[in-house]
C-alpha positions in Angstrom: 201.0 160.8 90.7 202.1 157.5 92.2 198.5 156.2 92.6 197.5 157.0 89.0 200.7 155.5 87.7 200.0 152.3 89.7 196.4 152.3 88.3 197.6 152.6 84.7 200.2 149.9 85.3 197.5 147.6 86.7 195.2 148.3 83.8 198.0 147.7 81.3 198.9 144.4 83.1 195.2 143.3 83.1 194.8 144.1 79.4 198.1 142.3 78.5 197.0 139.3 80.6 193.6 139.1 78.9 195.1 139.3 75.4 197.8 136.7 76.3 195.1 134.4 77.6 193.1 134.9 74.4 196.2 134.1 72.4 196.9 131.1 74.6 193.4 129.8 74.0 193.9 130.1 70.3 197.2 128.3 70.5 195.7 125.5 72.6 192.9 125.1 70.0 195.5 124.9 67.2 197.7 122.5 69.2 194.6 120.3 70.0 193.8 120.3 66.3 197.3 119.3 65.3 197.5 116.6 67.9 194.1 115.3 66.7 195.4 115.2 63.1 198.5 113.3 64.2 196.4 110.8 66.1 194.0 110.5 63.2 196.9 109.9 60.8 198.4 107.3 63.1 195.0 105.6 63.4 194.7 105.4 59.7 198.3 104.0 59.4 197.7 101.5 62.2 194.2 100.6 61.1 195.5 97.8 58.9 197.4 96.2 61.9 194.8 97.1 64.5 194.4 93.5 65.6 198.1 93.3 66.4 197.7 96.3 68.7 194.8 94.5 70.4 197.0 91.5 70.9 199.8 93.7 72.3 197.4 95.5 74.7 196.3 92.0 75.9 200.0 91.2 76.5 200.5 94.5 78.3 
C-alpha cells in the first residue's frame, strides 16, 4: 500500500512538474516577446535622439 502510494505520488509530482515547466516555458516566451516589444518601442522613440544617447554613452 505504502509503496504504491509513494509511486503514484511521485508520478503525480513528475507530471505536475513537467506541465509547470511547459507553462513556464510559454510564460518566458511571452515575457521575452513583451520585453522585446518594449525595447523596440523605446528604440523607435529614441531613434530621433540617438546621437544624444551616443554622446551620453561617450560621457559614461
